[in-house]
N, C-alpha and C positions, 0 to 999 in steps of 0.2 A: 305380822302383816307382810304380804308379798305383792308387790306391784309388777306389772309386766308391760313391756313395750314391744309391739309387733315389729320385728326387725328383719323383714324380707326385702325391703327397699325403702329409701327415703331417709328422713332426718331422725333416725332412731337414737343415735348416741347422744344428741342434744337433749332429747326427752329423758333419757336415763339420768343425765346430770341434773336436769331441772327438777325431776322427781326427788332425787337425793337431796338437793338443796331445799326443796319444799318441806320434806320430812324433817330435816335439821331445824328449819325455822319454826316448825310446829311442835318440836320436841317429840316426834314420833320415832319409833325404832322399827326397822324393817329392811327388806331387801328389794332391790329393783333388778329384774331379770330381762335380758334380751330374749324374745320368744320367737322361735322358728319352727317348733313342732307342736302338734296338738296336745301331746301329753303334758307340755309345760303350762298349758292353760288351766289345768285342773286345780292347781293350788293357789291361783291368783285371787287377790282381794279386789283388784281393779286393773284396768288395762287401757293402754293408749294405742290408737291407730294413727301413725304419723302422716305427715305430708310426704309427697313424692309424686309418682305418676299413677293416678287412680286406676287406669286400665291395667297397668302392669301389676300393681298391688292386688287387684281383684283376681287376676289370673293366678298369681302366686298363692293367694289364700285358698283358692280352689284346688290347685295342684298339690299343695302341702297339707291339705285336710284341715285347714284352719277356719274356713268359711262357716260351716254349720256349727262348730263349737262356739264361735263368736256370737252367732245369732242366738243360740241357746243362753249364753251368758247374759246377753242384753235383755232377753225376755225374762230371765230369772232374777233380774235386779242387780247384777254385778255392775258397778260404776264403770262406764266407758267414756273416754274422751277421744274424739276424732278431730284432727286438725288438718285443714286444707284438703288433701286427697282423702284423708280419713273422714272429713265432714261429708264429702261426696258419697262415700261408701255407706255411711250411716243412714242416708236418706231413703225414703220410699219412692221418690220420683226424681229422675234426672232430666237432662235436656237432650236434644237431638244427637249430640256428640256421644253421650253416654249410651244411647240406643245404637248408634252407628258402630261403635267400637265393641259392643257386646259386653260392656262392663257390668259385672254381677254385683248389684247393690245388696247390702245386708238387710235393707227393708225394715229398719227398726224405728226411725224417727218420722213423725208426721210432718214432713217438709219436702219441698221441691228445690233442687239446686241447679244452678247454671254454672257448668264447669268453665274454668278460665275466664270468668266474667270480667276480671280486672286486667285482662290483656296478657301480653307476652312477658317473658322473663325480664327484658330490658325496661319494662314499665312497672317494675317492682317499686314499692314505696313503703314508708312508715308513717303512721298517723295516730294521734292520741285518741283513745276510745273511751267512752263512758259505758261501763258495764254494770248492769243491774246487780246490786249486792256488793259491789266494791266501792270503797271510798277513793276518790281521786282517779285521774285518767290512767289507762293502761296503754303501754306502747305497742300498738298493733303493727306487726311486720307482715306485709302482703307480698307474696311471690306467686304470680300467676294464680291468684286465689279464686275460689268459687264464690258465688253469691247465693244466699238462701233466698230464693224468689218469693216463697210464701210458706207459712206454717198453718197448721190446723190441729184440731183435736187437743191433745194435752201438750203439744209442743209450743213453747213460749220463746219469743224473741228476747234476747238479753242485751244485745248491742247492735247498733247500726252505724254505717259510715256513708255519708252523702245520701241518706234516705234509703239505703239498701241494707238488709239484715246480714250481719257478719258473725253472729253468735246466737245459739239457741240451746235450750235445755228441755228435755222431756224426761221427767222422773229421774232415773239413774244415768241418763245419757246427756253428754255435752258435746256440742259441735262448734268449731270455730273456722272461719274462712282464713284467718291469719295464723301465724306461727308463734305461739307464746313461748316456745322453747328457745327462740332466737333472741329474746330480750333477756335481761337479767332479772326481770320481775317474775316471781314464782306464784303470783296470786291465782292464776287460772289453774295451775297444778294443785294448789292448796284447795281450791273449790272441789276438784275431783276427790282429793283425799278426805275432805269433810263429808263426802257422801257415804263413807264407809260406816 
């Protein structure tokens, strides 16, 4: 088993460590690779698109030839987790800021996102979240996080905070407004690995 973390910008190293910890807890054997080139995607069992700055990540995905292969992987059933900026990129619809900046969405999940809905960096916070399928609360770390404004089709809300959707799943795709890699709780990463 080989997992990959898109490592062009953002919180990639933390996701690598979280995946390694999740594999260890699940008794899985495999490798976690930092991905920067399209040929590295070919052998992946699952992939994470981390948080960071969604416009920058989208431009780098296009420039490095990663955008179209990621779309194909999502359509072919490869498990993908997008966190924060990655959540924005997985969506079919963005907000006015996504349009204004020319952010190229992957157009994979039946959801609309509002970028930076939780405010600026200084307004970051942590909150316990109830996530469908997990026992006990999960420590949600929000840093300039997006909100999933609505879902449709096969996209299902898995968690909300203050009445706003912060996690969704559609078949092989998971999206979170928060940063699971910044907590010591690996259960969201384990959800991704269980999709394999």
